[in-house]
C-alpha positions as CSV (number, residue, x, y, z in Angstrom):
1,X,63.6,10.0,11.3
2,X,63.0,8.7,7.8
3,X,62.2,10.9,4.9
4,X,58.9,9.1,4.4
5,X,57.8,10.0,8.0
6,X,58.7,13.6,7.4
7,X,56.5,13.7,4.3
8,X,53.5,12.3,6.0
9,X,50.5,14.7,6.5
10,X,47.7,14.6,9.0
11,X,44.3,13.0,8.5
12,X,41.3,15.3,8.7
13,X,40.2,14.2,12.2
14,X,43.6,14.3,13.9
15,X,43.2,17.8,15.1
16,X,39.9,17.2,16.9
17,X,41.3,14.1,18.6
18,X,44.5,15.9,19.6
19,X,42.5,18.8,21.1
20,X,40.3,16.4,23.0
21,X,43.3,14.7,24.5
22,X,44.8,18.1,25.5
23,X,41.5,19.2,27.0
24,X,41.6,16.3,29.5
25,X,44.9,17.7,30.8
26,X,44.1,21.4,30.8
27,X,40.4,21.3,31.9
28,X,41.0,22.6,35.5
29,X,42.8,25.7,34.1
30,X,40.0,26.4,31.7
31,X,37.4,26.1,34.6
32,X,39.5,28.6,36.7
33,X,39.7,31.0,33.7
34,X,35.8,31.0,33.4
35,X,35.4,31.7,37.1
36,X,37.8,34.6,36.9
37,X,36.1,36.1,33.8
38,X,32.6,36.0,35.4
39,X,33.5,37.5,38.7
40,X,32.4,41.2,38.8
41,X,32.8,42.4,42.4
42,X,35.2,40.1,44.2
43,X,38.7,40.0,42.7
44,X,40.3,36.7,43.5
45,X,43.6,35.5,42.0
46,X,43.8,32.2,40.2
47,X,45.4,30.4,43.2
48,X,42.7,31.9,45.5
49,X,40.0,30.8,43.1
50,X,41.5,27.3,42.9
51,X,41.6,27.0,46.7
52,X,38.0,28.1,47.0
53,X,36.8,25.6,44.5
54,X,38.7,22.7,46.1
55,X,37.8,23.8,49.6
56,X,34.0,24.2,48.9
57,X,33.4,21.5,46.3
58,X,36.3,19.1,46.4
59,X,39.1,18.4,44.0
60,X,36.9,16.7,41.4
61,X,35.0,20.0,41.0
62,X,38.0,21.2,39.0
63,X,36.8,18.8,36.3
64,X,33.2,20.0,36.4
65,X,32.0,20.2,32.8
66,X,34.6,18.0,31.3
67,X,32.1,16.2,29.1
68,X,31.1,19.5,27.6
69,X,34.7,20.5,27.1
70,X,35.2,17.3,25.1
71,X,32.1,17.9,23.1
72,X,33.3,21.4,22.3
73,X,36.7,20.1,21.1
74,X,35.2,17.3,19.0
75,X,33.0,19.8,17.2
76,X,34.9,23.2,17.2
77,X,38.4,21.9,16.9
78,X,37.6,19.0,14.6
79,X,35.9,21.4,12.2
80,X,38.6,24.1,12.1
81,X,41.5,21.6,11.9
82,X,39.8,19.6,9.3
83,X,39.0,22.5,7.0
84,X,42.5,24.0,7.4
85,X,44.4,20.7,7.0
86,X,42.3,19.5,4.0
87,X,42.5,22.9,2.2
88,X,46.2,23.3,2.9
89,X,47.0,19.8,1.5
90,X,44.8,20.4,-1.6
91,X,45.8,24.0,-2.4
92,X,49.4,24.1,-1.1
93,X,49.4,27.8,0.1
94,X,52.9,29.1,-0.2
95,X,52.5,32.5,1.5
96,X,51.8,33.3,5.2
97,X,48.9,35.6,4.1
98,X,47.1,32.8,2.3
99,X,47.5,30.6,5.4
100,X,46.0,33.4,7.5
101,X,43.0,33.7,5.2
102,X,42.6,29.9,5.3
103,X,42.8,29.8,9.1
104,X,40.3,32.6,9.4
105,X,37.8,30.7,7.3
106,X,38.3,27.5,9.1
107,X,38.1,29.2,12.5
108,X,34.7,30.9,11.6
109,X,33.2,27.6,10.6
110,X,34.5,25.9,13.7
111,X,33.5,28.7,16.1
112,X,29.9,28.6,14.9
113,X,29.5,24.8,14.9
114,X,31.1,24.5,18.3
115,X,29.0,27.3,20.0
116,X,26.4,25.0,21.6
117,X,29.0,22.8,23.2
118,X,31.0,25.9,24.2
119,X,27.9,27.4,25.9
120,X,27.2,24.3,27.9
121,X,30.8,24.0,28.8
122,X,30.8,27.6,30.3
123,X,27.6,27.0,32.1
124,X,28.7,23.7,33.7
125,X,32.1,25.1,34.8
126,X,30.5,28.2,36.3
127,X,27.6,26.2,38.0
128,X,29.5,25.3,41.2
129,X,30.0,29.0,42.2
130,X,26.3,29.7,42.1
131,X,23.9,29.4,45.0
132,X,22.4,25.9,45.1
133,X,18.9,27.2,44.2
134,X,20.3,28.9,41.1
135,X,22.4,26.0,39.7
136,X,21.4,24.4,36.4
137,X,22.8,21.0,37.4
138,X,23.3,19.6,34.0
139,X,24.2,15.9,34.3
140,X,26.5,16.0,31.3
141,X,27.0,17.8,28.1
142,X,24.2,16.1,26.1
143,X,21.8,16.7,29.0
144,X,22.7,20.4,28.9
145,X,22.1,20.6,25.2
146,X,18.7,19.0,25.5
147,X,17.6,21.1,28.5
148,X,18.7,24.4,26.9
149,X,16.7,23.5,23.7
150,X,13.7,22.5,25.8
151,X,13.7,25.3,28.3
152,X,15.1,28.2,26.3
153,X,14.7,27.3,22.6
154,X,17.1,26.4,19.9
155,X,18.3,30.0,19.4
156,X,19.7,30.0,22.9
157,X,22.0,27.2,22.0
158,X,23.7,29.7,19.7
159,X,23.9,32.5,22.3
160,X,27.2,34.3,21.8
161,X,27.8,32.7,18.5
162,X,29.0,35.9,16.9
163,X,31.5,36.5,19.6
164,X,32.5,32.8,19.6
165,X,33.0,32.8,15.9
166,X,35.1,36.0,15.9
167,X,37.2,34.6,18.7
168,X,37.6,31.3,16.8
169,X,38.9,33.3,13.8
170,X,41.7,34.9,15.8
171,X,42.4,31.8,17.8
172,X,42.8,29.7,14.6
173,X,45.0,32.4,13.0
174,X,47.1,32.5,16.1
175,X,47.4,28.8,16.5
176,X,47.4,27.1,13.1
177,X,48.8,29.7,10.7
178,X,51.4,31.0,13.1
179,X,52.4,27.5,14.2
180,X,53.0,26.5,10.6
181,X,54.9,29.7,9.9
182,X,57.1,29.5,13.0
183,X,57.8,25.8,12.4
184,X,58.8,26.5,8.8
185,X,61.1,29.3,10.0
186,X,62.8,27.0,12.5
187,X,63.2,24.2,10.0
188,X,64.7,26.6,7.4
189,X,67.2,27.9,10.0
190,X,69.2,24.7,9.8
191,X,69.4,24.4,13.6
192,X,66.1,22.4,14.0
193,X,64.6,19.2,12.5
194,X,61.0,17.9,12.5
195,X,61.2,16.7,16.1
196,X,59.6,17.4,19.5
197,X,61.8,20.4,20.3
198,X,60.6,22.2,17.1
199,X,57.1,21.2,17.8
200,X,57.3,22.5,21.3
201,X,58.8,25.9,20.5
202,X,56.4,26.4,17.6
203,X,53.4,25.6,19.6
204,X,54.5,27.6,22.7
205,X,54.9,30.7,20.4
206,X,51.6,30.1,18.8
207,X,49.9,29.8,22.1
208,X,51.3,33.2,23.3
209,X,50.1,34.9,20.1
210,X,46.7,33.3,20.2
211,X,46.1,34.3,23.8
212,X,46.9,38.0,23.1
213,X,44.7,38.1,20.0
214,X,41.6,36.4,21.6
215,X,41.4,37.5,25.3
216,X,39.0,40.5,24.9
217,X,36.7,38.4,22.8
218,X,37.0,35.5,25.2
219,X,35.9,37.6,28.1
220,X,32.8,38.9,26.2
221,X,31.9,35.5,24.9
222,X,32.1,34.0,28.4
223,X,29.8,36.7,29.8
224,X,27.4,36.3,27.0
225,X,27.1,32.5,27.3
226,X,26.8,32.6,31.1
227,X,24.1,35.4,31.2
228,X,20.6,34.6,32.2
229,X,17.8,35.2,29.6
230,X,17.2,39.0,29.3
231,X,20.2,40.0,31.5
232,X,21.8,41.8,28.6
233,X,19.9,43.5,25.8
234,X,22.7,43.3,23.3
235,X,26.4,42.6,22.8
236,X,27.0,46.3,23.3
237,X,25.4,46.1,26.7
238,X,27.8,43.3,27.7
239,X,30.7,45.3,26.4
240,X,29.6,48.4,28.5
241,X,29.1,46.2,31.5
242,X,32.6,44.9,31.2
243,X,34.1,48.3,30.5
244,X,32.9,49.4,34.0
245,X,35.9,47.6,35.3
246,X,38.3,49.7,33.1
247,X,40.4,48.7,30.0
248,X,41.9,45.7,31.9
249,X,38.4,44.3,32.4
250,X,38.7,42.9,28.9
251,X,41.8,41.0,29.9
252,X,40.4,39.4,33.1
253,X,41.8,36.0,33.4
254,X,44.6,36.7,31.0
255,X,47.3,34.8,33.1
256,X,45.2,31.7,33.6
257,X,44.1,32.0,30.0
258,X,47.7,31.9,28.8
259,X,48.6,29.3,31.5
260,X,45.7,27.2,30.2
261,X,46.1,28.0,26.5
262,X,49.9,27.5,26.3
263,X,49.8,23.8,27.5
264,X,46.5,23.3,25.5
265,X,48.2,24.5,22.3
266,X,51.5,22.6,23.1
267,X,49.8,19.3,23.9
268,X,47.4,19.7,20.9
269,X,50.2,20.1,18.4
270,X,52.5,17.5,20.2
271,X,49.7,15.0,20.0
272,X,48.9,16.0,16.4
273,X,52.5,15.8,15.2
274,X,53.0,12.4,16.8
275,X,49.8,11.2,15.2
276,X,50.9,12.6,11.9
277,X,54.3,11.0,12.0
278,X,53.1,7.6,13.1
279,X,49.6,7.3,11.6
280,X,49.5,9.9,8.8
281,X,49.7,9.2,5.1
282,X,52.1,10.2,2.3
283,X,50.2,12.1,-0.5
284,X,50.3,10.5,-3.9
285,X,52.6,13.2,-5.4
286,X,55.1,12.6,-2.6
287,X,55.0,8.9,-3.2
288,X,55.9,9.4,-6.8
289,X,58.8,11.7,-5.8
290,X,60.1,9.2,-3.1
291,X,59.9,6.3,-5.6
292,X,61.7,8.3,-8.2
């Protein structure tokens, strides 16, 4: 690999595109995670839930809500990756703490902006397990956004925004700042270079950390977004409702969440790194150094 390639940095939109590509691969796991998080009485495993979905709705039902998943990634992930990458390239943070702060701010912005797409995504994924008379039957993501706005008002589009934003803060810290830090540590060890192996190990570790940080908030966010109008009086009511299942109720769907988030994180960063190495650009300061 040439020195020029190693010096290339990502363009602001690479993160959103990489996340969308990854979502196309991991969407069935995300759907199963939502189903596990919203079940209250019956306790099915991930495999049992998958069999039920395929048996009752067909294999393609595992991709229900894919358009909303893509909409979410193109809003949520594009925003957080863009802010983090642009700010990192401009300010050159040299400490892990500064990267954590930067990731937290980027995650907060991305979480809020991506809430409408996230809510429609949760609803479309959960729709197939509802009785036919209670299904919302959104045709696609944009149809879902329009109908929520027309039937429930614009405020409903941002239902669960506080939880989604908090989750996005921890998710972005776990994924972006830890990925950068772990990658730097591997490169400095002398045993690794800027290649697929390093990208894989860094993203796998970041995925595990992000899952552990965000799972309780993810459960609460999913319940808030899937709730009917007036079902819960406040965020505290959702927390109390979930707490009835015991402490582990806040970690429902942890295994499928990790099984889904690990490949999502790995694929996102693998795509991102390949886009950076092949289509990124060398900053002007690095061009001067390389020419010198």
